[in-house]
C-alpha positions as protocol buffer text, in pm:
chain_id: "A"
residue {
  index: 1
  type: MET
  ca { x: 0 y: 0 z: 0 }
}
residue {
  index: 2
  type: LYS
  ca { x: 283 y: 234 z: 89 }
}
residue {
  index: 3
  type: LYS
  ca { x: 452 y: 167 z: -244 }
}
residue {
  index: 4
  type: LEU
  ca { x: 124 y: 233 z: -427 }
}
residue {
  index: 5
  type: CYS
  ca { x: 78 y: 568 z: -251 }
}
residue {
  index: 6
  type: CYS
  ca { x: 435 y: 671 z: -339 }
}
residue {
  index: 7
  type: LEU
  ca { x: 374 y: 573 z: -699 }
}
residue {
  index: 8
  type: LEU
  ca { x: 54 y: 778 z: -717 }
}
residue {
  index: 9
  type: ILE
  ca { x: 225 y: 1082 z: -563 }
}
residue {
  index: 10
  type: GLY
  ca { x: 508 y: 1049 z: -814 }
}
residue {
  index: 11
  type: ILE
  ca { x: 263 y: 1040 z: -1105 }
}
residue {
  index: 12
  type: LEU
  ca { x: 81 y: 1348 z: -974 }
}
residue {
  index: 13
  type: LEU
  ca { x: 407 y: 1540 z: -939 }
}
residue {
  index: 14
  type: LEU
  ca { x: 509 y: 1441 z: -1291 }
}
residue {
  index: 15
  type: CYS
  ca { x: 175 y: 1557 z: -1432 }
}
residue {
  index: 16
  type: CYS
  ca { x: 204 y: 1889 z: -1249 }
}
residue {
  index: 17
  type: GLY
  ca { x: 554 y: 1937 z: -1388 }
}
residue {
  index: 18
  type: CYS
  ca { x: 435 y: 1865 z: -1741 }
}
residue {
  index: 19
  type: ALA
  ca { x: 142 y: 2105 z: -1706 }
}
residue {
  index: 20
  type: GLN
  ca { x: 379 y: 2384 z: -1608 }
}
residue {
  index: 21
  type: SER
  ca { x: 638 y: 2316 z: -1878 }
}
residue {
  index: 22
  type: ASP
  ca { x: 461 y: 2548 z: -2127 }
}
residue {
  index: 23
  type: GLY
  ca { x: 368 y: 2804 z: -1863 }
}
residue {
  index: 24
  type: THR
  ca { x: -9 y: 2767 z: -1900 }
}
residue {
  index: 25
  type: ALA
  ca { x: -62 y: 2623 z: -1552 }
}
residue {
  index: 26
  type: ARG
  ca { x: 78 y: 2943 z: -1403 }
}
residue {
  index: 27
  type: TYR
  ca { x: -178 y: 3168 z: -1572 }
}
residue {
  index: 28
  type: ALA
  ca { x: -469 y: 3303 z: -1369 }
}
residue {
  index: 29
  type: PRO
  ca { x: -795 y: 3126 z: -1460 }
}
residue {
  index: 30
  type: ASP
  ca { x: -1008 y: 3444 z: -1464 }
}
residue {
  index: 31
  type: ARG
  ca { x: -828 y: 3644 z: -1732 }
}
residue {
  index: 32
  type: HIS
  ca { x: -1007 y: 3878 z: -1971 }
}
residue {
  index: 33
  type: GLN
  ca { x: -1060 y: 3730 z: -2317 }
}
residue {
  index: 34
  type: TYR
  ca { x: -1011 y: 3961 z: -2615 }
}
residue {
  index: 35
  type: ASP
  ca { x: -1178 y: 3932 z: -2954 }
}
residue {
  index: 36
  type: ALA
  ca { x: -1144 y: 4109 z: -3289 }
}
residue {
  index: 37
  type: GLU
  ca { x: -1454 y: 4325 z: -3239 }
}
residue {
  index: 38
  type: THR
  ca { x: -1313 y: 4465 z: -2918 }
}
residue {
  index: 39
  type: ARG
  ca { x: -984 y: 4538 z: -3089 }
}
residue {
  index: 40
  type: LEU
  ca { x: -1150 y: 4720 z: -3378 }
}
residue {
  index: 41
  type: GLU
  ca { x: -1351 y: 4934 z: -3141 }
}
residue {
  index: 42
  type: GLN
  ca { x: -1049 y: 5019 z: -2930 }
}
residue {
  index: 43
  type: ASN
  ca { x: -831 y: 5093 z: -3233 }
}
residue {
  index: 44
  type: GLU
  ca { x: -1076 y: 5300 z: -3436 }
}
residue {
  index: 45
  type: ASN
  ca { x: -866 y: 5618 z: -3402 }
}
residue {
  index: 46
  type: THR
  ca { x: -524 y: 5474 z: -3482 }
}
residue {
  index: 47
  type: GLU
  ca { x: -529 y: 5450 z: -3861 }
}
residue {
  index: 48
  type: ASN
  ca { x: -354 y: 5782 z: -3917 }
}
residue {
  index: 49
  type: LEU
  ca { x: -75 y: 5726 z: -3668 }
}
residue {
  index: 50
  type: ASN
  ca { x: 285 y: 5675 z: -3766 }
}
residue {
  index: 51
  type: THR
  ca { x: 473 y: 5370 z: -3644 }
}
residue {
  index: 52
  type: ASN
  ca { x: 587 y: 5550 z: -3331 }
}
residue {
  index: 53
  type: ALA
  ca { x: 548 y: 5871 z: -3137 }
}
residue {
  index: 54
  type: CYS
  ca { x: 851 y: 6031 z: -3302 }
}
residue {
  index: 55
  type: SER
  ca { x: 691 y: 6035 z: -3648 }
}
residue {
  index: 56
  type: ILE
  ca { x: 957 y: 5821 z: -3812 }
}
residue {
  index: 57
  type: THR
  ca { x: 839 y: 5675 z: -4140 }
}
residue {
  index: 58
  type: VAL
  ca { x: 919 y: 5305 z: -4160 }
}
residue {
  index: 59
  type: PRO
  ca { x: 842 y: 5090 z: -4467 }
}
residue {
  index: 60
  type: PRO
  ca { x: 585 y: 4816 z: -4404 }
}
residue {
  index: 61
  type: ASP
  ca { x: 841 y: 4537 z: -4448 }
}
residue {
  index: 62
  type: LYS
  ca { x: 1063 y: 4692 z: -4178 }
}
residue {
  index: 63
  type: GLU
  ca { x: 801 y: 4769 z: -3913 }
}
residue {
  index: 64
  type: PHE
  ca { x: 849 y: 4457 z: -3702 }
}
residue {
  index: 65
  type: GLU
  ca { x: 1227 y: 4489 z: -3729 }
}
residue {
  index: 66
  type: TYR
  ca { x: 1215 y: 4852 z: -3620 }
}
residue {
  index: 67
  type: MET
  ca { x: 977 y: 4785 z: -3331 }
}
residue {
  index: 68
  type: THR
  ca { x: 1205 y: 4509 z: -3202 }
}
residue {
  index: 69
  type: LEU
  ca { x: 1540 y: 4682 z: -3238 }
}
residue {
  index: 70
  type: SER
  ca { x: 1423 y: 5020 z: -3105 }
}
residue {
  index: 71
  type: SER
  ca { x: 1296 y: 4858 z: -2785 }
}
residue {
  index: 72
  type: ASP
  ca { x: 1495 y: 4866 z: -2465 }
}
residue {
  index: 73
  type: VAL
  ca { x: 1342 y: 4538 z: -2359 }
}
residue {
  index: 74
  type: VAL
  ca { x: 1104 y: 4277 z: -2499 }
}
residue {
  index: 75
  type: LEU
  ca { x: 944 y: 4077 z: -2219 }
}
residue {
  index: 76
  type: ALA
  ca { x: 653 y: 3863 z: -2108 }
}
residue {
  index: 77
  type: GLY
  ca { x: 470 y: 3980 z: -1799 }
}
residue {
  index: 78
  type: THR
  ca { x: 154 y: 3965 z: -1593 }
}
residue {
  index: 79
  type: VAL
  ca { x: -55 y: 4274 z: -1514 }
}
residue {
  index: 80
  type: ALA
  ca { x: -60 y: 4281 z: -1133 }
}
residue {
  index: 81
  type: ASP
  ca { x: -325 y: 4548 z: -1062 }
}
residue {
  index: 82
  type: ASP
  ca { x: -615 y: 4748 z: -1204 }
}
residue {
  index: 83
  type: GLY
  ca { x: -396 y: 5049 z: -1285 }
}
residue {
  index: 84
  type: VAL
  ca { x: -394 y: 5403 z: -1150 }
}
residue {
  index: 85
  type: THR
  ca { x: -503 y: 5684 z: -1383 }
}
residue {
  index: 86
  type: THR
  ca { x: -378 y: 6041 z: -1342 }
}
residue {
  index: 87
  type: ARG
  ca { x: -378 y: 6352 z: -1557 }
}
residue {
  index: 88
  type: GLU
  ca { x: -31 y: 6415 z: -1697 }
}
residue {
  index: 89
  type: PRO
  ca { x: 135 y: 6596 z: -1989 }
}
residue {
  index: 90
  type: LEU
  ca { x: 90 y: 6393 z: -2306 }
}
residue {
  index: 91
  type: LEU
  ca { x: 448 y: 6472 z: -2410 }
}
residue {
  index: 92
  type: MET
  ca { x: 663 y: 6379 z: -2114 }
}
residue {
  index: 93
  type: SER
  ca { x: 932 y: 6638 z: -2196 }
}
residue {
  index: 94
  type: VAL
  ca { x: 684 y: 6928 z: -2228 }
}
residue {
  index: 95
  type: SER
  ca { x: 534 y: 7010 z: -1888 }
}
residue {
  index: 96
  type: ASP
  ca { x: 296 y: 7280 z: -2015 }
}
residue {
  index: 97
  type: GLY
  ca { x: 182 y: 7087 z: -2324 }
}
residue {
  index: 98
  type: PRO
  ca { x: -146 y: 6903 z: -2380 }
}
residue {
  index: 99
  type: GLU
  ca { x: -255 y: 6662 z: -2108 }
}
residue {
  index: 100
  type: ALA
  ca { x: -409 y: 6316 z: -2117 }
}
residue {
  index: 101
  type: ASP
  ca { x: -527 y: 6045 z: -1882 }
}
residue {
  index: 102
  type: VAL
  ca { x: -214 y: 5837 z: -1813 }
}
residue {
  index: 103
  type: THR
  ca { x: -262 y: 5492 z: -1663 }
}
residue {
  index: 104
  type: ALA
  ca { x: 16 y: 5321 z: -1471 }
}
residue {
  index: 105
  type: TYR
  ca { x: 20 y: 4947 z: -1404 }
}
residue {
  index: 106
  type: GLN
  ca { x: 248 y: 4720 z: -1208 }
}
residue {
  index: 107
  type: VAL
  ca { x: 362 y: 4431 z: -1427 }
}
residue {
  index: 108
  type: ASN
  ca { x: 531 y: 4119 z: -1289 }
}
residue {
  index: 109
  type: VAL
  ca { x: 812 y: 4019 z: -1523 }
}
residue {
  index: 110
  type: ARG
  ca { x: 788 y: 3652 z: -1626 }
}
residue {
  index: 111
  type: GLU
  ca { x: 1063 y: 3633 z: -1887 }
}
residue {
  index: 112
  type: VAL
  ca { x: 1294 y: 3880 z: -2060 }
}
residue {
  index: 113
  type: TRP
  ca { x: 1323 y: 3789 z: -2428 }
}
residue {
  index: 114
  type: GLN
  ca { x: 1569 y: 4055 z: -2541 }
}
residue {
  index: 115
  type: GLY
  ca { x: 1727 y: 4369 z: -2400 }
}
residue {
  index: 116
  type: ALA
  ca { x: 1794 y: 4475 z: -2043 }
}
residue {
  index: 117
  type: CYS
  ca { x: 1564 y: 4439 z: -1743 }
}
residue {
  index: 118
  type: ASP
  ca { x: 1666 y: 4290 z: -1409 }
}
residue {
  index: 119
  type: GLU
  ca { x: 1351 y: 4395 z: -1221 }
}
residue {
  index: 120
  type: GLU
  ca { x: 1094 y: 4146 z: -1097 }
}
residue {
  index: 121
  type: GLN
  ca { x: 819 y: 4407 z: -1130 }
}
residue {
  index: 122
  type: ILE
  ca { x: 805 y: 4716 z: -1351 }
}
residue {
  index: 123
  type: THR
  ca { x: 579 y: 5020 z: -1379 }
}
residue {
  index: 124
  type: LEU
  ca { x: 417 y: 5033 z: -1722 }
}
residue {
  index: 125
  type: LYS
  ca { x: 251 y: 5357 z: -1832 }
}
residue {
  index: 126
  type: PHE
  ca { x: 6 y: 5403 z: -2118 }
}
residue {
  index: 127
  type: TYR
  ca { x: 14 y: 5770 z: -2225 }
}
residue {
  index: 128
  type: TRP
  ca { x: -169 y: 5794 z: -2552 }
}
residue {
  index: 129
  type: PRO
  ca { x: -550 y: 5798 z: -2537 }
}
residue {
  index: 130
  type: HIS
  ca { x: -579 y: 5538 z: -2816 }
}
residue {
  index: 131
  type: GLN
  ca { x: -355 y: 5285 z: -2641 }
}
residue {
  index: 132
  type: THR
  ca { x: -563 y: 4998 z: -2508 }
}
residue {
  index: 133
  type: ARG
  ca { x: -564 y: 4971 z: -2130 }
}
residue {
  index: 134
  type: PRO
  ca { x: -522 y: 4609 z: -2019 }
}
residue {
  index: 135
  type: PHE
  ca { x: -698 y: 4424 z: -1739 }
}
residue {
  index: 136
  type: LYS
  ca { x: -558 y: 4280 z: -1418 }
}
residue {
  index: 137
  type: ASN
  ca { x: -414 y: 3929 z: -1472 }
}
residue {
  index: 138
  type: ASP
  ca { x: -363 y: 3986 z: -1846 }
}
residue {
  index: 139
  type: GLU
  ca { x: -60 y: 3801 z: -1977 }
}
residue {
  index: 140
  type: LEU
  ca { x: 124 y: 4039 z: -2209 }
}
residue {
  index: 141
  type: ILE
  ca { x: 416 y: 4039 z: -2449 }
}
residue {
  index: 142
  type: LEU
  ca { x: 555 y: 4392 z: -2447 }
}
residue {
  index: 143
  type: PHE
  ca { x: 802 y: 4585 z: -2662 }
}
residue {
  index: 144
  type: LEU
  ca { x: 910 y: 4864 z: -2426 }
}
residue {
  index: 145
  type: LYS
  ca { x: 1111 y: 5182 z: -2386 }
}
residue {
  index: 146
  type: LYS
  ca { x: 1257 y: 5265 z: -2045 }
}
residue {
  index: 147
  type: GLN
  ca { x: 1195 y: 5625 z: -1949 }
}
residue {
  index: 148
  type: GLY
  ca { x: 1436 y: 5836 z: -1748 }
}
residue {
  index: 149
  type: SER
  ca { x: 1238 y: 5833 z: -1424 }
}
residue {
  index: 150
  type: GLY
  ca { x: 1235 y: 5454 z: -1413 }
}
residue {
  index: 151
  type: PHE
  ca { x: 909 y: 5347 z: -1572 }
}
residue {
  index: 152
  type: TYR
  ca { x: 838 y: 5187 z: -1909 }
}
residue {
  index: 153
  type: THR
  ca { x: 612 y: 5274 z: -2202 }
}
residue {
  index: 154
  type: PRO
  ca { x: 520 y: 5075 z: -2515 }
}
residue {
  index: 155
  type: VAL
  ca { x: 753 y: 5153 z: -2805 }
}
residue {
  index: 156
  type: THR
  ca { x: 472 y: 5261 z: -3037 }
}
residue {
  index: 157
  type: ALA
  ca { x: 214 y: 5531 z: -2975 }
}
residue {
  index: 158
  type: ASP
  ca { x: -67 y: 5298 z: -3075 }
}
residue {
  index: 159
  type: ASN
  ca { x: -122 y: 4930 z: -2986 }
}
residue {
  index: 160
  type: ASP
  ca { x: 135 y: 4767 z: -3215 }
}
residue {
  index: 161
  type: SER
  ca { x: 383 y: 4679 z: -2943 }
}
residue {
  index: 162
  type: VAL
  ca { x: 141 y: 4504 z: -2706 }
}
residue {
  index: 163
  type: PHE
  ca { x: 32 y: 4141 z: -2746 }
}
residue {
  index: 164
  type: VAL
  ca { x: -194 y: 3936 z: -2520 }
}
residue {
  index: 165
  type: ILE
  ca { x: -160 y: 3567 z: -2442 }
}
residue {
  index: 166
  type: ASN
  ca { x: -532 y: 3516 z: -2486 }
}
residue {
  index: 167
  type: PRO
  ca { x: -735 y: 3260 z: -2291 }
}
residue {
  index: 168
  type: PRO
  ca { x: -851 y: 2991 z: -2305 }
}
residue {
  index: 169
  type: GLU
  ca { x: -610 y: 2852 z: -2569 }
}
residue {
  index: 170
  type: ASN
  ca { x: -322 y: 3080 z: -2459 }
}
residue {
  index: 171
  type: LYS
  ca { x: -249 y: 3184 z: -2815 }
}
residue {
  index: 172
  type: LEU
  ca { x: -132 y: 3528 z: -2927 }
}
residue {
  index: 173
  type: PHE
  ca { x: -371 y: 3817 z: -2978 }
}
residue {
  index: 174
  type: ALA
  ca { x: -242 y: 4146 z: -3122 }
}
residue {
  index: 175
  type: MET
  ca { x: -386 y: 4465 z: -2974 }
}
residue {
  index: 176
  type: SER
  ca { x: -341 y: 4643 z: -3307 }
}
residue {
  index: 177
  type: THR
  ca { x: -519 y: 4606 z: -3640 }
}
residue {
  index: 178
  type: ARG
  ca { x: -197 y: 4652 z: -3836 }
}
residue {
  index: 179
  type: GLN
  ca { x: -114 y: 4353 z: -4051 }
}
residue {
  index: 180
  type: TYR
  ca { x: 244 y: 4302 z: -3936 }
}
residue {
  index: 181
  type: VAL
  ca { x: 121 y: 4223 z: -3585 }
}
residue {
  index: 182
  type: VAL
  ca { x: -226 y: 4085 z: -3662 }
}
residue {
  index: 183
  type: SER
  ca { x: -50 y: 3808 z: -3853 }
}
residue {
  index: 184
  type: TYR
  ca { x: 47 y: 3663 z: -3514 }
}
residue {
  index: 185
  type: ASP
  ca { x: -313 y: 3614 z: -3404 }
}
residue {
  index: 186
  type: ASN
  ca { x: -384 y: 3261 z: -3276 }
}
residue {
  index: 187
  type: GLN
  ca { x: -21 y: 3161 z: -3312 }
}
residue {
  index: 188
  type: ASN
  ca { x: 192 y: 3003 z: -3043 }
}
residue {
  index: 189
  type: VAL
  ca { x: 387 y: 3243 z: -2822 }
}
residue {
  index: 190
  type: LYS
  ca { x: 707 y: 3063 z: -2923 }
}
residue {
  index: 191
  type: THR
  ca { x: 656 y: 3184 z: -3281 }
}
residue {
  index: 192
  type: LEU
  ca { x: 677 y: 3549 z: -3180 }
}
residue {
  index: 193
  type: LYS
  ca { x: 968 y: 3481 z: -2947 }
}
residue {
  index: 194
  type: SER
  ca { x: 1158 y: 3308 z: -3228 }
}
residue {
  index: 195
  type: ASP
  ca { x: 1093 y: 3594 z: -3471 }
}
residue {
  index: 196
  type: VAL
  ca { x: 1221 y: 3847 z: -3218 }
}
residue {
  index: 197
  type: ALA
  ca { x: 1539 y: 3643 z: -3171 }
}
residue {
  index: 198
  type: ASP
  ca { x: 1586 y: 3607 z: -3548 }
}
residue {
  index: 199
  type: THR
  ca { x: 1546 y: 3984 z: -3595 }
}
residue {
  index: 200
  type: VAL
  ca { x: 1818 y: 4052 z: -3338 }
}
residue {
  index: 201
  type: ALA
  ca { x: 2048 y: 3792 z: -3496 }
}
residue {
  index: 202
  type: ASP
  ca { x: 1999 y: 3942 z: -3844 }
}
residue {
  index: 203
  type: PHE
  ca { x: 2083 y: 4288 z: -3708 }
}
residue {
  index: 204
  type: ARG
  ca { x: 2403 y: 4156 z: -3552 }
}
residue {
  index: 205
  type: ASP
  ca { x: 2521 y: 4040 z: -3895 }
}
residue {
  index: 206
  type: ALA
  ca { x: 2389 y: 4339 z: -4092 }
}
residue {
  index: 207
  type: THR
  ca { x: 2622 y: 4582 z: -4267 }
}
residue {
  index: 208
  type: GLU
  ca { x: 2356 y: 4849 z: -4310 }
}
residue {
  index: 209
  type: TYR
  ca { x: 2069 y: 4976 z: -4096 }
}
residue {
  index: 210
  type: THR
  ca { x: 1930 y: 5327 z: -4123 }
}
residue {
  index: 211
  type: TYR
  ca { x: 1739 y: 5374 z: -3796 }
}
residue {
  index: 212
  type: ALA
  ca { x: 1827 y: 5443 z: -3435 }
}
residue {
  index: 213
  type: VAL
  ca { x: 1806 y: 5144 z: -3203 }
}
residue {
  index: 214
  type: GLY
  ca { x: 1744 y: 5085 z: -2835 }
}
residue {
  index: 215
  type: ALA
  ca { x: 1909 y: 4857 z: -2583 }
}
residue {
  index: 216
  type: VAL
  ca { x: 1775 y: 4549 z: -2765 }
}
residue {
  index: 217
  type: GLY
  ca { x: 1973 y: 4638 z: -3075 }
}
residue {
  index: 218
  type: LEU
  ca { x: 2280 y: 4772 z: -2896 }
}
residue {
  index: 219
  type: LEU
  ca { x: 2319 y: 4475 z: -2664 }
}
residue {
  index: 220
  type: ALA
  ca { x: 2319 y: 4249 z: -2967 }
}
residue {
  index: 221
  type: LEU
  ca { x: 2638 y: 4407 z: -3101 }
}
residue {
  index: 222
  type: THR
  ca { x: 2993 y: 4313 z: -3018 }
}
residue {
  index: 223
  type: GLU
  ca { x: 3307 y: 4499 z: -3123 }
}
residue {
  index: 224
  type: ASP
  ca { x: 3361 y: 4279 z: -3429 }
}
residue {
  index: 225
  type: ASP
  ca { x: 3007 y: 4323 z: -3564 }
}
residue {
  index: 226
  type: PRO
  ca { x: 2975 y: 4541 z: -3877 }
}
residue {
  index: 227
  type: LEU
  ca { x: 2748 y: 4805 z: -3720 }
}
residue {
  index: 228
  type: TYR
  ca { x: 2928 y: 4839 z: -3387 }
}
residue {
  index: 229
  type: ASP
  ca { x: 3136 y: 5144 z: -3482 }
}
residue {
  index: 230
  type: LYS
  ca { x: 2835 y: 5323 z: -3629 }
}
residue {
  index: 231
  type: TYR
  ca { x: 2633 y: 5296 z: -3311 }
}
residue {
  index: 232
  type: TRP
  ca { x: 2931 y: 5362 z: -3086 }
}
residue {
  index: 233
  type: GLU
  ca { x: 2972 y: 5699 z: -3257 }
}
residue {
  index: 234
  type: MET
  ca { x: 2598 y: 5764 z: -3251 }
}
residue {
  index: 235
  type: TYR
  ca { x: 2545 y: 5701 z: -2879 }
}
residue {
  index: 236
  type: HIS
  ca { x: 2869 y: 5711 z: -2687 }
}
residue {
  index: 237
  type: ASP
  ca { x: 2955 y: 6080 z: -2706 }
}
residue {
  index: 238
  type: HIS
  ca { x: 2617 y: 6239 z: -2762 }
}
residue {
  index: 239
  type: PRO
  ca { x: 2386 y: 6362 z: -2483 }
}
residue {
  index: 240
  type: TYR
  ca { x: 2071 y: 6208 z: -2627 }
}
residue {
  index: 241
  type: GLY
  ca { x: 2239 y: 5869 z: -2622 }
}
residue {
  index: 242
  type: SER
  ca { x: 2373 y: 5894 z: -2266 }
}
residue {
  index: 243
  type: GLN
  ca { x: 2138 y: 5625 z: -2136 }
}
residue {
  index: 244
  type: TYR
  ca { x: 2303 y: 5377 z: -2375 }
}
residue {
  index: 245
  type: ALA
  ca { x: 2665 y: 5492 z: -2342 }
}
residue {
  index: 246
  type: GLU
  ca { x: 2743 y: 5240 z: -2068 }
}
residue {
  index: 247
  type: ILE
  ca { x: 2670 y: 4955 z: -2313 }
}
residue {
  index: 248
  type: PHE
  ca { x: 2987 y: 5054 z: -2495 }
}
residue {
  index: 249
  type: GLU
  ca { x: 3207 y: 5083 z: -2186 }
}
């Protein structure tokens, strides 16, 4: 009888381990489920936006590449609260400019895919009024910029850089209606993770790239990579690149 009990306990432990191997067992059971109609309603005012808040024009075939490489970190995380909304300047560097409702969330970091983030929990702020506000317990894949005062914002001014791991199948759901992210709908999370890694690897070997990059791109480079000197000159001795200068030390 004792041996039978031990055997049953061992089987249960094995099953629990298998259930957690893809991460799904760790997800909260009461997560919000998104659908295309919700996305279209939430995104109805985004069609005239550029790829990011800085009005850089990026060709359609480079949008995913740019979003990835200009990020400071790409990570998977869980929304830990309902968010706190305050009235703040829409442009962070212009204190007397137009204001908007800014919502700040605490996000528990599950896994860092690319870039730099050693925090277990980050503050994520949604500034732009057309950025979709998530729900508590949402499982997100985020392409983020780190701001000077220690919080993070999505790379793009619309919803392109926010994905949901959507229940109940735990497949990807893009918050944006743009084709380069909608193409990931209902795909496995590993597909997006692999494409992010491939984008970084291609950049490491590239001899030409015309855009600025964030920590994701810079951390991919070593001194013998073709683009290292270009970005060393761009960031190391210029004030606007001071937050990245230490990468080259």
